[in-house]
C-alpha positions as CSV (number, residue, x, y, z in Angstrom):
1,M,43.1,11.8,137.2
2,E,42.4,15.1,139.0
3,A,46.2,15.9,139.2
4,G,46.4,15.5,135.4
5,V,43.5,17.8,134.9
6,A,45.0,20.4,137.3
7,A,48.3,20.2,135.6
8,S,46.8,20.7,132.1
9,A,44.8,23.7,133.3
10,V,48.0,25.5,134.2
11,T,49.9,24.9,131.0
12,T,50.5,28.0,128.9
13,P,48.7,27.9,125.6
14,E,50.7,29.1,122.6
15,P,50.0,32.8,122.5
16,G,48.9,34.1,119.1
17,L,46.2,35.7,117.1
18,T,44.2,33.4,114.8
19,R,41.2,34.0,112.5
20,Q,39.0,32.1,115.0
21,L,39.9,34.7,117.7
22,T,39.4,37.8,115.5
23,W,36.7,37.4,112.9
24,W,33.7,38.2,115.2
25,V,35.3,41.4,116.5
26,L,34.6,43.0,113.1
27,V,30.8,42.4,113.3
28,L,30.0,45.6,115.2
29,P,32.2,48.0,113.2
30,A,30.7,46.4,110.1
31,A,27.2,47.1,111.4
32,A,28.2,50.7,112.2
33,A,29.6,51.1,108.7
34,V,26.4,49.7,107.1
35,A,24.3,52.0,109.4
36,L,26.3,55.1,108.3
37,A,26.1,54.1,104.6
38,T,22.3,53.4,104.8
39,R,21.6,56.3,107.3
40,S,19.9,53.8,109.6
41,I,19.5,55.4,113.1
42,F,18.3,52.0,114.4
43,L,21.3,50.1,113.3
44,L,23.7,52.8,114.3
45,D,22.1,52.9,117.8
46,W,22.3,49.1,118.0
47,A,26.0,49.1,117.1
48,H,26.7,51.9,119.6
49,V,24.8,50.1,122.4
50,M,26.1,46.7,121.7
51,S,29.8,47.7,121.4
52,G,29.4,50.0,124.5
53,A,27.8,47.2,126.5
54,M,30.6,44.7,125.5
55,W,33.3,47.3,126.2
56,T,31.9,48.3,129.5
57,G,31.3,44.7,130.6
58,S,34.8,43.8,129.7
59,D,36.3,46.7,131.6
60,L,34.2,45.9,134.6
61,F,35.0,42.2,134.5
62,L,38.8,42.8,134.0
63,G,39.0,45.4,136.7
64,F,36.7,44.1,139.4
65,I,36.6,40.4,139.0
66,L,39.7,39.2,137.2
67,S,42.2,41.6,138.9
68,P,41.5,40.2,142.5
69,V,41.5,36.6,141.2
70,M,44.9,37.2,139.4
71,R,46.5,38.4,142.7
72,R,45.7,35.0,144.3
73,L,47.1,32.9,141.5
74,T,50.6,31.4,141.4
75,P,53.0,32.9,138.8
76,D,52.5,29.9,136.5
77,Q,48.8,30.2,136.7
78,R,49.0,33.9,136.0
79,R,51.2,33.3,133.0
80,A,48.6,30.8,131.6
81,V,45.8,33.3,132.1
82,I,47.8,36.2,130.6
83,A,48.9,34.1,127.6
84,W,45.3,33.1,126.9
85,L,43.8,36.6,127.6
86,V,46.1,39.1,126.0
87,P,45.9,37.9,122.3
88,R,42.1,37.9,122.6
89,T,42.0,41.4,123.9
90,L,44.5,43.0,121.6
91,L,41.9,43.7,118.9
92,Y,38.7,43.2,120.9
93,M,39.1,46.2,123.2
94,P,40.3,48.8,120.7
95,V,37.7,47.8,118.1
96,L,34.9,48.0,120.7
97,A,36.2,51.3,122.0
98,A,36.5,52.8,118.5
99,T,33.1,51.5,117.4
100,T,31.4,52.8,120.5
101,G,32.8,56.2,120.2
102,T,32.4,56.6,116.5
103,A,28.8,55.3,116.4
104,G,28.0,57.5,119.4
105,W,29.4,60.6,117.8
106,Y,27.4,60.0,114.5
107,L,24.3,59.1,116.5
108,A,24.6,62.4,118.5
109,V,25.0,64.4,115.2
110,R,22.2,62.6,113.5
111,L,19.8,63.1,116.4
112,G,20.8,66.8,116.7
113,L,22.2,66.5,120.2
114,L,25.2,68.7,119.3
115,A,23.1,71.5,117.8
116,P,23.9,74.9,119.5
117,G,20.6,75.1,121.3
118,S,20.2,71.5,122.3
119,P,19.6,70.8,126.0
120,E,21.5,67.6,125.6
121,R,24.7,69.2,124.2
122,L,26.4,69.4,127.7
123,W,25.7,65.7,128.3
124,V,27.2,64.9,124.9
125,F,30.3,66.8,125.8
126,L,30.5,65.1,129.2
127,A,30.3,61.7,127.4
128,L,33.0,62.9,125.0
129,G,35.2,63.9,128.0
130,V,34.8,60.4,129.6
131,L,35.4,58.8,126.2
132,A,38.6,60.9,125.8
133,V,39.9,59.7,129.2
134,L,39.1,56.1,128.3
135,T,40.7,56.4,124.9
136,V,43.9,57.9,126.2
137,Q,44.2,55.3,128.9
138,G,43.3,52.5,126.5
139,L,45.4,53.4,123.5
140,G,48.2,55.1,125.4
141,I,48.7,52.6,128.2
142,L,46.6,49.5,128.0
143,L,47.2,48.6,124.4
144,P,51.0,49.3,124.4
145,N,51.3,47.2,127.6
146,S,49.3,44.4,126.1
147,L,51.5,44.5,123.0
148,R,54.6,44.4,125.2
149,I,53.1,41.4,127.1
150,Y,52.2,39.6,123.9
151,L,55.7,40.1,122.4
152,E,57.4,39.1,125.6
153,L,55.3,35.9,125.7
154,R,56.4,35.0,122.2
155,R,60.1,35.0,123.2
156,P,61.8,31.7,123.9
157,Q,62.6,32.8,127.5
158,P,59.9,35.4,128.5
159,D,60.7,37.7,131.4
160,M,57.8,36.7,133.7
161,G,58.6,39.6,136.1
162,R,58.1,42.1,133.3
163,I,54.9,40.4,132.1
164,L,53.4,40.2,135.6
165,R,54.3,43.9,136.2
166,L,52.8,45.1,133.0
167,N,49.7,43.0,133.5
168,R,49.3,44.3,137.0
169,I,49.3,47.8,135.6
170,N,46.7,46.9,133.0
171,L,44.5,45.2,135.6
172,R,44.6,48.2,137.9
173,L,43.9,50.5,135.0
174,S,41.0,48.3,134.0
175,G,39.5,49.0,137.4
176,V,39.9,52.8,136.8
177,Q,38.4,52.3,133.3
178,G,35.5,50.4,135.0
179,L,34.8,53.4,137.2
180,F,34.8,55.7,134.2
181,Q,32.5,53.2,132.4
182,V,30.0,53.5,135.3
183,G,30.1,57.2,134.8
184,I,29.4,56.9,131.1
185,I,26.5,54.5,131.9
186,L,25.0,57.3,134.1
187,I,25.3,59.7,131.2
188,M,23.7,57.3,128.8
189,A,20.9,56.7,131.3
190,H,20.3,60.4,131.1
191,F,19.9,60.2,127.3
192,V,17.4,57.4,127.7
193,T,15.3,59.0,130.4
194,G,15.8,62.7,129.6
């Protein structure tokens, strides 16, 4: 019985995007849009904090927990994890990143943190600098690699060497993103404590 369970745990699920995987990703940008339309600082702050917490938590999990685990898996086990993970992160990570940055920008504007005499202006620009690095890495490297992995997994004979290589790059870069996320948390802590 246990051998059957172990074998089924390693089988590769059919990679793909479904409505069940994607509908909930739109809740936070929808909340941010409603906040902008209604000029609700509370809802805008909630969308910013929630999407930022989920984005940061995901980066930290991928970079510091999943990456070391993946190195210890067999190639078949890695393929199963990658096939399950990549379709779920293709929309999740960019949507969280875009929502966090957009809501944060409008929040800073609405709170007057970007005004020329604001003592918080430097901190906002530090946050924007970290956001720029995270965005370039995410949209310039992580997302294209994830798309390459996804498309390769959809082929009848996927090139596992290429998939594992691209995924290794993404996992390492997730660790770098995790470090930058820790930096942005320090900046956000400054905004809360002054």
